[in-house]
N, C-alpha and C positions, 0 to 999 in steps of 0.2 A: 735497560731491561726498561720495556714499555709501558705506558701506562693505560689499564683496564679504561675501556668508555664503553655505559651500556646507555642504548637508545630504547626509549618508551617504544612496542610494536603496535600491541593491542589488547584490550583491558576487556575484561568478560565480567560484567555487576554494575548498579547503580546504587547510587545514594537516596533513596527514595527521602529522607527527612531533613534536606535541603530544600529549604522555603524556590517555590520558583523553580523548580528541579528536571525542567525538559521544557524546551522552544522550539521552532524554526528558526536558524539562519538564511536557509533559501529553502525553495521549491523541494531540493534533494536533499538538504544536508541540515541535521539536526542537534542541537546540544543539550548536553547531563551530563552532571557530578556524577564521576566512578574514582573512586579512593580517595589523593587529593590534587585528581588534577580536573578537569574543565575536558571534556570529549566530545569532537566536532564527529559527527558518525554522519559518510554519506552512502542514502538507505539505498541506490540506485551499485554504485560500485564499490561498497560496504568496506572502502577504509577509512582507516580512522587517522585524526591531528589532536594530538595532546596539548593543553595550558594547562599547566601546572599548578601548581597552588604558591605562595612565599615560604621562603627558607625558615624554617622553624616552627611551620604554622603548625596548628593541633586540628586542622580540620576545616572546610568549609559548609557557613550557616547558610546563604543565603545565596540566588544569584540572580543579577535584572540584565536588561537587554532596551538597547535603545529603540525605539520607533524604526529609524533608519540602518538599523543593523549592522551599525558602524562601532558600537561600544557596549562591553560587558562590564557590569560593578558585580565583582565577589565580595562577600563578608567572610572574612575570617579573623580568626583569635592566634595569633603570634606571642608567645611566651607570655600569657596569661592577660595581653592587649591587646583590645579591638583594633582589625584592621580593613580600612575598605579600599581596594585596588579594583585600578576605572583600565581595562585592558581596549587596545585597538583591534577589531579583527579585521579591516580591510589588508593590517601587515601581513606579511611572509615572511616568519611568523609572526604569532598576534605577539605585538611588543606591551610593555605597560605603560600605560599613555601620563597618570596621575594616580599618588598612592597618597589618600586620607587617613592618617598615621597623628597630627597632634590636634587634641580637640580642649576643650577652655570650660566645658563640665565633664560632670560624673557620667560617666559609659562603663559598661559592662561586657557587652556584646549588643552587636546590629542582628536583628531578625530577619528585617522583611525592608527593599527599598523598590524603589520606581523610578523612571525614569521620564521628564518632562515632553509631551509632545515635539517638543523643537529640539530636545535632547540635550539642555544645555543645563538643566537644573532636573539633582538626584533628588531624591526623599528617602529618609533613613528614620529607621523606628527602633530603638534603646529596647531593651529586655528590663523587666521589673528587677527596682524598686524604682526605677529613674524614670522608665517607661516616657523617653523626651523622645520627640518629633523632632527631625531638624531636616532645615531646607537648606540647601546646597546651592550656591554658582559652582560645581567642582571643579571648570578648568581654572581659575583662581583660587583652589582650595578654602573661598568664603562661607561662613555660614551669614545666608542673609534672614534665618529667622529659627528661634527654636523652641518649642511649648510644652508645655508638661501635657500627655492626653490623660493619665488617671493617675489618681491617687491612692484606691485602694490596693494596688497590685493587681488587677484583673490581668489576663493574655490578651494583647495583640497581633490579629490574624494575617492580616493584609492593613497595604499601605497602597493607595493611585493616584494616579494625575487626571482630572478628568481631559480625553482626548481630542479637546478643540481648546482648552483656552491652559495655561502655566500656571495659573494663580488658583485653580480651583481644586480639590486637592478631597478624599473620600478615608474614611479609617473603620476599620471594623473590629471585633476582638470582643469578651466577654462580657455582654450588658452593655456595648456599646457601638451606636453606627452614630458619626458626627460627617460634615462635611466643614471644610476650614478654605476661608480665600486670604490670600495671602495679600496683603496691602501695606503701604505706609513702614516696612521693614517690619510687622509682625502677623503671626498667624492667626486670625480670627474665626471662631465659630460661628454659621451662618443657621443650624439648623436647632430645631429642640424636640429631643426626644419625649415621643409622647405615648401612652401606653402603658404594657409590662414590657419589661426589659429582656432582649432575645440575648441567646449565644449567639451571634453573628459569623460562621466559621471563615463566607468570603463571599467574593458580590464581584459584580462587571459593570462596565458604563455599556450601555444601548445604545446609547444616544447622548448628545452634549448634555442629557439633561435628566437622564433617568439611570436610573441603576439598579440590577439586580444582585437582591442578598440569600444567604441563602444559613439554615440553622442547624443548630444540633438534634432537632427536633422535626426534621424535615421539612419545615414549612419556607416558602421562598417569597419576596416582599418586594415589590417594584416601589419605588420612591421617584416622587417625578418634584426637583428641586425640593428634594427634605422630606418630602410631606408622602407618608402611604398611599397610592392609588388603589394597590391593588394585593390580593393575596391568596395564594393556593397551599394545599399539604400534599405532600406526596405520600403516596397510600401503599401497606406492603402487608402484605399475611404473616400474622401474627404466626411462626412457627413453634416448634412442640416445646417441652422442655427438655429432653434429651437433646434436639437441634441445638439448641441455647447452651447446653452445658459444655457439649461439641464443639460450636461454634467458638466461647470463651478460652476451650482450650488450644483449639488450633490456631486462634489470633493472639492469642499470647505466646504461645510458643514461637510460630512466624514472625515476630518484632524482634528487631534486632538492638539487644543493649549494647549501649557504645560506654565511655568514661563517660564524666559527670565533665570533665574539660570540656569532649570534642560534644555532645551533642544538644542542640541550641533548645530555649527555654525562650518559653512555653509552648512555641508554636504547635506544635506537633504532635510532640507524647503525652501534653496534656487532652489532646484531642481522644489521642487514639486511651489512653486511660481512661475516660467519659466513654466512649466506645464499647468496653468490655462491661461497663456497668449497669447503672438504671435506664441507660437510653438502648441498651442490644436492641428492644425491637422496631424502635423508629431508624427510619433512614436520615443519615447525617449525611449534609451537602456539604463534604471538605471542598469541593472545586465546582468554579464556575467558568464557563470561554464562551465569548461573544462571538457571532458571525452575521451573516449578513441579512439571515433569513429569521432569523432568532439568537437562541443560545442554548448552549448545553449544560447539562449541570449533573454531577453523581450523584445516586438514588440510592444512599446504601450499600451493603458491600456485594459488588460484582456487576452492580448496575451503571449505567448511563442512559439518560430519558433526553430529548429533544421537545426542544419548545419551541413553536413558529409563530409569528403575529397575527392578527386576526386581521381580514381586509376592516371589516367592519369597524373595527373599535382599539383601541389602543392595549391592548391586552394581549396575552399569549395562552396557548392552549398547548397540550402534548400531542405530538405528532408521530413520534416513534418513541422507540425503546435497544437499547445497545444493551449482550450482556456478555459477560469475559466466560469466554467457554470455560465446560469441565475441561481437567485434564486425565487423560488416560491412564499417565503412567501412575497419578499420585494411589499413596496406598489409601486414602478416603476421596473417590474421587466425586462427591456430593459437599465436601470442603471444600475442593482445590478452587472453585471459583468464589467464596466467600474473602474476598479480599478488596479494602476500599479503596476508590479513588481517589487521589490524593492530590491529583495535577494534569491539566489538560491543556492541548492548543491545540490551531488548527493553521494549517499549513495557508502560505499568503495567497493561492487561490482557492482555498476552502474546498481542497480533493481530497484532504487526508484529516484526522482526526487523532490526536496520539495523548494516549493516556499512559499513565506512573501509579502504580499502585501500593500499597505497603509490605506489600514484601516485595517489594525492591525488582517488580516486574515493569516492563515495556509493551503496552501491546498498542496496536492500530487497527482503522478501517476506512476503507474509500469511500464516502458519503454517499456515491452513487449504488451502493450496495445496499446502502436502510432505505435509500425508496424503491428498491426495486423486490423487500419482502416486505408484502401483503399483508399484514395484521401480524405477521411472525415477529418476534424478537431477532434485530440482525447480533450477529457476534463478530468481537473482537478476533486479530491473530494477533502472538509474538511477534514484534517486530524485527528481533531478530533470532533467543532463543529462549527457553527458561533458564531462568538465574536464579542464581546463590540467596537464600533470603536472609541468612545466619550466615556464621563464623566459622571460615570453612578451616576443616581442622584437620585433614588430612590432605597430601602431594605425591603422585610420582607418577615418572615415565619412561617408556621403553627404549627399544634399540630399533625393531624391525619395523612402529611404525610412527609419523608424526603425531599419538596419542599422549594425553596428559590425564590422567585418573584424580578427581578429588572427591572427598566427603567434607559430608557440613550439620552443623549442629541442628540442621534445616530437615534431617533424614534422610536428607536425600544424595545418590551416588551416580557422578557426570563422569562424564567420559569426553574429551575437548579434543578435536584437534588443531594443533597450533598452526600447520599447514596452510588448511583452506580458511580457518579461525570461524569455528562452526561449531558446533555440539553434536554428536555423535549418536549417544546414549544417555539416557537420562531414567532411572528409578526412585520411588519413595519407598521407605519401610516405616515400621510399627516402630523404630526405634530411633536412637541416635546413633551414628557412625562418627567413629573416633581417631582411628586411625585405617590409611589402605596403601596397596603394594600393589602394583602391576608388574607381570610377567617381561622378561624382555623382549617374547613373541609379539605380546600386546594380545594375545588370546585368552589370558585370565586373570584377574584379581583376585587377592587376597582384603577382605574388610573386617575391621577389627570392631564391635560392639560391646556392650560391657560387659555380657556374660558368654559370648561366642565369639570364635574364626571361621568366616566363610568363605571358603574357596569356590568362585563365578568363572561362567563359563560370559565371554562378549561376545554372544551372538550376531547376526545383522540386523536385528532390531529389536535384542531383549537384554537383561544381564541374568542369569538362572543361577542359581544353587544348585549346586551339586554335591557337598560335602562341608559340613561342620567338626566344631573342637569346640567343647565345654573349655571355657575358664573362668574358675573360679580363685578368690581369696587372692586376685594378683594383686600387687603395687604399683602403681604409675609410675611407670617407665616413659622420659618424655624423647626419647630416642635412639634409636638404634642405626648403624652405619655399617657397612661390612666392609675388604676391604680387595684388591684387582679381582685377586681370583679366591674369593668367595670360602678363604679358610680360616677366618677370622671375624668374628662380631664383636663391636665395641656397642656399649650401650651406656645410658646415662639417666639417676633423676632425679627426683627432687628429694632426695636425702644426701644429696651432695656428692656421692659415690660414681666414679666415671669406671667403668668394668672393659675389661678386654680377654672372650672367652675363643677358645680355641675349638673346632666344629670336630674335627677326626679323634680329640679325648675326650669332646665332653666337659674341661673342666677349665675354671678360672684361670689365665696364665699374669693379667696382671689386673693391680687395681692404682686409682689415687679416689683418696676422698677426703673433703670439705666438707667439713658438717655448717659450715658458714655460707656455703652458696648455695642455692637449686638452680641447677641444673638445666637448659631449655631445648639446647641442641648441641649434637654429636659430628665429627666428621674426620676423615682419616685421610692420609697424603698416599699419592698411589703407588708410594715405594712399602706403603705401609707400618714405616716406621717412627712417624710424629703422627697422636691426634690430637685435633683439632676442638676445643668444645667453652660456649658461651653459658652464663648463668646471669644471676640475679647480682651477683658484685661489682657490676658494671666494667668485665675486664673477659678481651679473648685468650685465654688459657691454651698453650705448645706444651703436652702431653709427652713425655717417655722414658721409658721404663719405671713406670710406676711413680713418676714426679713431674710435677709442672717447673720448667725449662724454662721459660716467659709466662710475661704476662703484658699486655699491650690493652692502656685503658680505650673505654668508650665515649671517655668527653664529656661528661654529664647526661649518659642515657645509658638505655639496659641491651644488649643485646640478644634477639631472641631467637636468630634463625643463624646457622655457617654452612656455606657448602664451597669445598673446592675443586677446582678443574680436575679433568680427564688427565690434561694436559700439565697438570701440578705448577700451572707456571700463575695464576690468578684465584682470590680468594672475593668471595660478596660475601655479607654479613645483611642482616636486618635488624632492626629496633625496635624500641617501645612504640617510637613516636611513627613510625611507619615510613620512614627513608632507608633507602636502599644504599651501602657502601662499598667501592669496587677498591681492590686493593691489591699491590703485583703479590707475589710471594716467590723470593722467600718475602717475611713480613717486614717494612722499615722499621727501624728505629724512633724517626718522629713521627706525626701526624701529618699524612701522607698516603690520601684517599681523595677521590669523588664521592659526593654523597647527590643520591638523587632522590627527588620528592614523588613517593608511590602510592604507599597508602593513607587509608586516616586512624588506621587503627593499629595494635601491635601487630607487626609480621610473624605469623605462626610457621610458617614453612615457607623452604626454596630448593631450586634443583636446577640441574644443568641438564640439556640434553645429551646425550651422549659423545653429539660430535661438538663439544662447546661453542654452538652456532646461537642458543636463545637460552635464556635466565628465565624458570619462571619462579612466583613469587606469589603466596596468599596471603590473608591477613584476617583481623576479624569482624572489619566492615565485610566482607563477605564478597571479595573481588579477586579475582584472580589477574593478574599483569603476563606477558611475554615480551621478555626485551632482548634487542638485540645486540650481541658482544660485538665490539671493536677493539682493534686499538686505536692509541691515539692518532694514529694517520688516517684513521675513518677508512682502514683494509677491516676486512670480517678474518674472522681466526677460522684458517682454515686447517680443516682439519679430513682428510680422503676418506670417504665410506667405502668399504667392499665391494658392497654391494644398496644397493636403494630401495625404496623402503615397500617393505610387501603390500600384495593388493589382496590378500587371501581374505578371505573370513568365516567364522564358523557356523556352518547350520546343522543342525539336526536332523536326522534321518525319516523322521517322523510327521516334521515339519516339511518334509521336500515332500513327502509321500500325501499329506494333507494340499499340498500345493497342486500337487498333477491331478493329486482327484477333484479338486477343486476348476483346476482348467480343464479337465475331461468333462467335467459336469457343466461348466460352462460350456462349452464347445457343443453340446449337446441341446445345452439351453435355446444358443443361438440358431442351428440348423431347427431347431422345432419352433423359432421365433420366425424364422426366416419361412417355413412351410406354413404358419400360420399368419403371417403376415404376409402372405401373396392370396391364401384360401380370402382374409379378408379382403384384400385389394379387389379380387374377381368379385367377391358380394357387393363389394360399393360398385364397381366399373355395372354392374348387373343394374344395381337401383337407381345409380345415376341415370343410365341410358333409360330406363322407365321413366323417369321423371322429368329427364329434355324430350321426351315423346309428350311425356301429360304436358308441358311448359309450353311444347310448340301445338298439342291441339288445344290448349287454351289459350294461347296467341294466337291463332288463326279467327278463333271465336270474336274475341276480343276485338281485331281489324275487320272482320265484318261487320260489328256492332257501332266502332268509330266511323266507321264508311259512312253508318247510315246516320250518323251523329251529327258526321262534316256534311252531309247534305242540307241535314237539317236547320243548321247553323249556319250555312251558305243563306237559305232563304232569310232566315234571324237576319242576317251581316245585309240583307239589302234592305228590308227593313228599315233597320238602325240608319241606315243612308239616307235613306226621306226624313226620316226624326231628325238626322243628324243635320242635314242641309236645312230645315226648318229656325232646325235651335241655332243654328250659324247667325239667320239673319238677324234673328233676335239680340245675341252676343253683341252683333259689330252696332248694331242700333243704338245698346245699353254702353258700350265701350265709347261711344261716340259724345255719348251724355257726357259718361265720368269724365271723359279726358277736359272737357271744356272746365268741369269742377276744378279738376284738378290744377290744369293751368291757372285758376282764379287764386286757390291756396298757395300756390306759388311763388306767383309771383308778390302775396302781400307777405308769406315769410321769407322774400328774399328782401324786403323794404325791413323789416323788424330785424334779420340778419347785420344789415348794412346801419340800421341804427345804432345796436349792440357795438358793436364795430367802433363804428364812430368815437361811442362814449369809451369804451376801452383805451384807444390810442392816446384819447385825452387825460385818463387816469392814470395810465403808463407814465406818457411826458411829465404830469405834475410828481409823481411818484417819482419818477427819477431826478427832477429838480428836489425838490425835498430832501432826496438821501442825497445827490451832491453837496447839499449846504451843509448836511449834518456831518458828514465827513470832512471837510472846509473846517464848521466849527470847532470839531474835536481834534482836527490836529494841530488848529492855532491854540484850542484851549492847553490840549497836551502838552504841548511846546512851552507855552506862556506859562504854565504851572512847575512843567519841570527847569525852566529856568529860575522861577522865583524859588522855588525850594534847593536848587543848587550855591542860588546867590546865598540866601539865607543860612542853609548850615556852614557853607567854605565860612562866610563871615563869623558866625559864632564857634565853626572851628580855630579859625584865627584869631579869634579872640581869648579863647581857653588856653590856647597854646600860648598866645604873651604872656596872660598870666602866671604860666607854669614854668616859663623862661626866667620873668620877674622875679616869682619864688624862690627858682632854684637860685638866681645869683643873690638873693639877699639872703640866701641861708648861705652860699659860699664868703659871702661880704662876712656876716658873725661870726661863722667860722676862722675866718684873718682875722675877725678882732680880738675872736677869746681867746688866741695861739696868743698875740701882740699884751692880750692883757695877762695870761697865767705868764709868761716871761717878764713880765713885768715882777708882779705880786705872787711869784712862785711860793718863795721863803716865810712872809707873811702870813700871807690868806689862802693858804688851805683847807680851811672850811667854806669861806667865801665862796671858793672856787668851786667847792664842789656842790656848792648850791645853782650856783653861775649855770654849771654841765648838767645841772637836772633840769634846771629850766626852758637850758636852749634843745636839750634831747626830747623832750616834751612838743617844743614849738615843731620840732623835724618830725616828732610824727605826726601830730596835726596836720603840718605840709602833705607828710606822705598821704596821711588817708582823703584829704581833699584831692589829692593826687589820683589814688584808686579811684573816689567819685568823678572824677570827669572822664576819665577812662571811661566807666558803665553806661555815665551820658551818652558818649562818643561812640560807644558799642548801640546802646536803643537807636541812637539816633540811625546809625546804619541801618538798625535791623526795619526801622520806619522805609529809610530810605528804598531796600529791596521791598517792601511789603507794596510800596508805589512802582517798583518797576513790574510785580506782577498784576497791579491793577491795569498798569499800562497796559501790559498783553493781554490783559483778559479783555479790556478793550479793543484792542486789536483783532483778536479773533471776534469781538462782537461785528465789527467792521467788516473782517472773511466772512461771515455770515451773512450781512447784508448782500454783502454783492454778490454771493453765490445766490439769494435769493430772488437778485436782481435778474442774474444770466438765468434760472431757471423762468421767471416771468416772460422774459426776453422770449425763452422756447416755448412756451405756452402761447404768445403775443403768434409767432411766426408759426407754430400749429394750428392757430386759429385761420392766419391769413390760406395756407396750404388747405383748408376747410373749405373756406370760400372759395378759393381757387376752382376744388373741386365739384362744388356745386352748381359753379357756372359752367363749365363745364359739363356737369348734367342736364343742365337747363336749357343748356343749346343744345347738347342731342337730341332729350325731349321735343326742341321745339322741330327737330329736322325731322322726325319721327311722326310728331303730329302732322306736318305741310303733306308727307309721304303718304300716308292715312286718309288727307283728305280730296288728296289727286285721287286717291282708288277707289276711295267712296262716290266721289263725280262722277267718276268711270263707270262703277257700277250702278248708279243708277241711269246713265242715261243709257248702259246694254237693259235694264227693266222696263226700259219704254219702248224700247223695239221687240223686247220679249212679247211685252204685252198687246204690242197692235197684231205680233205674227201667232199671240195666243188666241187672238179674235176671229182671225182670219183662218184658224187649224179649229177652231169648235164649230166656224160651220159649215165646213167640210166636212168634219165628223159627223155631223146629222145630217147631212146629205149621204156619207157615205152608208150610214149604220141605215135606214131606209132600202136600201138597196141591198145591204147583205146579210138581210134576215129571211127572206125566201133560201137564199142560198146553205144559211148558219143550216137547216133545218134537211136540209138534204146532204151537208158534210155528218149531219149527225147521226142519219139513217147509217150512211156509208161506213163509218165508224165503228159502230154495231157489228156492222157484216167483216170489218177487217178488225176485229177486235177478235171474233167467232173462228174464221181461217187463221189468224195468227196464232190460237191455241190449236186449234190443228196443226198445223206446220208444225208448232214446239212438240205435239207430242211423236208426230212423224219425223221428226229432227232426232228424238230424245231413243224411237226405236235404234233410226239408222247407225246414232253413235254405242248403243248398246253392242250392233251385229257386228262394227267395224271389231271394235273393242276383244269380241269373241275369235272375229277373223285372224286379227293381229297375234293375240295368245296364243291361238294355232299353231300360226305359223312360226311364232318362237320358238315354242315347245318343239316342230319339226324341223327347224335350224337346229336348236341344242342336241336332238336326238341325232340328227346326220352329225354335227360336229362330234358327238361322243362314240356316235358307230366308228368313224375314220380314223380319233386320236384309240379308239380302241386295234382298232386294224392296224394300221400305224406301232403302238407297243408290242402288239405280236406278230409283227415283221420283223422290230429290233430286238426282243426278247431272243427269236428265235437264232439272226444273225446274231446275236453275243451268245448264244446255248452253240453255236456252231462254233463261234471264234472257241469260247470259254473248252468244249471239246479236244478243240484241234491244242489249242495253249497245254492244255491235262496231256490229250498224249505226249506231246512233247516234254511234257515233265516227267513221267511214269518210265520214260528211256534213259532217267537218271534213276530208276530202282535201286542201284547197288553202288551207286554213287553220295552219301549224305548230306554233303556239304553240297553240292554242286545244286542236287533235292532241294536242301534247302534255302537257297538260293533264288531257282526258280518258280518253287510255292511261293515265298516271298513277294517276288516280283508279281505270280498271279495274281496274288492277294491286293497288292499295288492300283494293280491295273482294272480289277475289275470291281474293288471294294472303294468307293469314292468317299469323301470326308461329307461330302453333303448330303449322301445315305444316313454315315454314320447321325448327322446333325439332327434331319427327317426324324431320324429314328429316338433321339433321343428328347430330340422337343417333342414328339406324338406321347411320350410316359414320362415326365419328370419324375416323378414319386418313383415309378419304377425301376428310375436312373438311380436313388439315390436308396433306394434298397439294394441293388448290385453296388455301388457303391460301399454300403457298411458291411453286405457280404465278403466284398471283397479285403475291406479292412478285418476283418475276422478270417477269413481265409490266409491272408497275409501273416496273420499272428499267429494263426494255428503253422503257416508253413515257417514260421520262420524258427519257432520250439521246435517243431520238425527236424528241420537242417542242425538245427544245437544238437539233438540225438544224432543225429545222423552221423556229425562229427565225432563224437562221443565215441559211436559204436564202429566207425571207420578205425577209429586210434585203440581199438579193440582188439580189434579182426582185422588188421593191417597184413601183418602175417596170412591169415587164410588167403586172403585177396591176391598176395603175392604168389603164394601157390597155385593158387588157380590162375592168374595170368599167365604165368609157363607153361601150366595144361594147356590154356587155350590158343598161346602159341604156337605151343606144338601141330596140338588139332588144326588150327587153320593152315600148315605149313603141307600137315598131309590131305588139306582138303583140296589146296590149291593142286600137290601133286594129282590124284586122284580126278582133278577139272580135265587137266594137260593129258592123263590116259585118256579120259573121255572123251575130249574130242579130239586125239586122232585115233581112237577107235570108230566114231563116230565117220571120219574123215574116211577110212577105211571102205566101211558099210556102205560109205556112198562111194564109194570106187565101183563097189563088188557091184551093188543095185546097176551101177551106167553099165558098166561092164556084160550084164544079164538084161537090157535094156526094159530097166521099169523107170527108164528116170521120165518119161512122158505121163507112163499111167499116177504114177502118185509122187507127186512135189512135195518134197520133206515145208514147213515152212523154220524160218532161220529167224529168230528173234535178235532184238537187235544188239545184244549185249553178245551175240554169236554162238548162242547154245539155240539147240535144234530139237524143234519139237513137234513126238510122234502124234498119230491122227488120233487114236484114243483118245491122248491127253488132249488135243486138241477139242475135240469133240465135250468132251467132261471139262475147261476149262469154256467154254464157250456156253453150256447150260450154266454154270455157274455164275461167269462174269455176267448173264441176263438177270438173274436171282440175287443174287447181290455186287452192285456195281462196283460197291466203297472195300470192296474187300484189299486191291491193290494200294490204296491207301492207307490204310492199316496196315499192312505188312511192310509201306515204306516208311511208315513213324519208326513203328518200330528195328526197320536197319540202319535208321536215322540215330537211333543212342547206341551206339557199343560201348558205353560205361557200364552199362548194369551187366554182372555178371551172370552167367546159364544158371539154370537152376542144378543140374546137376555137373560135376567132372566131365562126363563122358556123354558128346552130344554126337549125334547123327550128321554125316557129311552132309547131308541133305538141309537140315534146319537154316540153314545160311543162303540158299539160293531160293529164292519162289518165282514162279513163272506170274509171266502177265497175265490177267485175264485179256479175252477176249475183248468184254462190254467195253476196256479202254482204247484200245483202239485202232487205226483210223478210220477201218475200211468198217468198221461198229458205228462210230459216229460217223 
């Protein structure tokens, strides 16, 4: 028979009272404690991996992860002894690296821990009354230092290392803020507290010498090297008295009360007790987390504040606020967000912030969202889903769906999906739920409260009650179980009784009462013959026929839950320490079972899924575990399912109608918004076109003004060019003078720098010679002193060794003499022998004392020798420092040499530029002299020309005035001509447009006439099929497709979209009416089917009679035609024959012709009537000619 194996698959829960209970392993994986495991959870892929606690562990107390993310330290209590286990996270699976469990100091438990920056050292803090801080070299399990932090039993909340220094440590607690430094094997305090003591709840390092600490009164302090530099207070509005009382009730009921053995003291419990009393109105800072821009801190219930560093100062300012959202599923949504944030951490890239709260919830937020929210507080989101915050009291599963139902002391009922590992439904109530049962279909649940049973529907998005049963005066029944065919019910209670009830008779069939045992759980075998019960007497009982046939010991634990598989081959039991034991059935005689670490509290309920694939367990720690069940070879327990899981859900009719109504309203609203948006777009287009026009006019005006300005600027530029040339000449003169001055100054500076360089070179040579001489002297003195000391102490040691050997030889000689004397006078001189013996023993003690004294002197000499060696090493270090200074000086000399070379190059470049400028100045001077000569000649010519120009200028002036008058007159004529040309052009354009319009209208008229002719011809061809509905329908459809184009329809639709929408709405209305009418027609057709059959039979007989009459009429007409031909009347009156073969007489033809001219659509109406043969006639007897309609003359080809 194979052994059963259970593997933890997924967990729903969190233990928030564990110190440092959430942190990132990498960007996608977080770690948190749940049950008696530490869980690795991938946020993106939603998988979980487990690091189980130690065997016989009573729960985890604190966690710490190393900065390099390779090691995890877990503090536990195992059999009332503290244990620290260090796991290697890089291994797959994670394995234990070291276990610290041997302590030379008193300790009850470790309440907080921290790794050093290089991950080599571990810092641990013990709980009061010892309150020892221990500094470990954990790889070697060696205590490097230990110090008692507090002697007044004050709580310590957090310890940490300086992120840049392994030797500096910070500790905060109630009334303490201490900085310690590890040096020479001890931890020494380096700061002194000033001012009033504060209750520091949390702290974090924001740099290598700055720490932010928060208190229980909402104050934040910035310490730099232990001294307070900055302080601020977090302000929260004072709530009303009712809100206070409600908050206290809500908070106290949401906390988990764990056994005293497993709950950590005093880290979070004392803080939570403090938070519900005098400090309720003040925000308490339970957690602080640093990031690159500043830090985040909790600021009272449901709030987290982000602080950023000021640019101009070393202080911080509040930048943003993040809140826990209100839960609409809560029974009091206004209080659902009132939960304290106990721990926070940032992802390695600082993209995500994760927080854990006092109600065992995990929240996360993307930091980019906090920057988007302008002024408004950002809100957290559930990292996974809402979790239970207190002990889980009920558990059940169903058959048709992969659902789990749980209820808890936190007044909530939750429906989980163990296939997708998600929360399906969740609802809170006003009172606690004690038990729950899920219908096999997965659509209904029964929940037991203190005074009633409620039957509820599991809807798609709600849990809704539809029936209640009052329960009064009921004794506590701890467990019930059904047999396979539901014919029997087994119950057990705290009174020590196990009863078996028959449902058919309602009577109790068997009973087993044991007053000494308070039963916790009961189950029954698949065959219904054996009952299994567990209780307070630490045994598993097999009960059959009202008697206990066998008891199996629990081995020092209490069994709290039991479940047996549907196959009857395996059994699982839960214990009071949170473990789960898997055993085969029938039960073994000895201790043969597999035990698994699961919960951190007593297991309350267990259940197996219907196919025995998964085991479910819940406990007082508020966690729900799902386990995969295997056999010993690692194969899953195979049990064939008849059908797959159902996907149906319950939805009420009112909900569906409301949703349909909402959808209809939303559709209407969408249409309205579309119309409104289109209208707004048209308005905006009009506004923008007007604005564009205005801007165009404005820009044209500005362009004209800019052209004017440009012309003015050109004239100014010309003036500036003249001034610039003059200034350029002045500057060239000035520059030449400055150049000469700079050359003199540079020459003097070069001489001074060269003299300094010579002095520094001599000085460095002297210093080098002195240092080399000192080094040689130091080496000589060191070696000489070392040789002297070595010779001196070796001689002294040799001397003492010789004396010691002589003393030992003397003692041995005296002992030999004493033995000889003893032999000679043994009989006579017993008293003398005793005296001599005493004397020599005294001498021996003296010699031993002298020997010990000599050994002490030798040790002193060795210490002196070691001190001399240290002094030699120090001198060697001084020599190294001097060499370093020499190297630095040589570097300075080299840099100065480089500067000198650079200055020389600069001087050379400047000399070259000076020479170039001197050449340029010389050339300019030559040109200037030539220009002066040319200027003199030009001045003389200008004077001569001016004398000749003066009379001509007067004539030119008169002529210019005449030209201006003529230009004005010409401009006036030009404007008139332009205006006339514009008028002519406009008239020509109108004429062309009129001609084009006329030609288009004519062409359109011709096209329409041709179209009408073609249409009439096609219509005449269609009318030929007036007696054949199907062909007529096809011809009419072809006629429609030929003459009605889609472009025409699009143009019609484009002309008035609003009308089209109105038509669409009317069409929908008519379609709905048509649908209702069709339903009515169907109902009426079913009611009148017999009448229709009778009428149809009569119609068939009448049609046969009509066809016979038609044949007779045709034969008669042919006879009349033959007779008329015989009477030679054929040429005068020729009867017209229709396309159907019917002959139309003269009076009928005239009547049809006149009627066709007055009513051209009559033929179409008759054709439409003939095309619907399904409608029955108005009466049973119809005239034969009612089914035959003559063709109007207006539709004949001749009329067209």
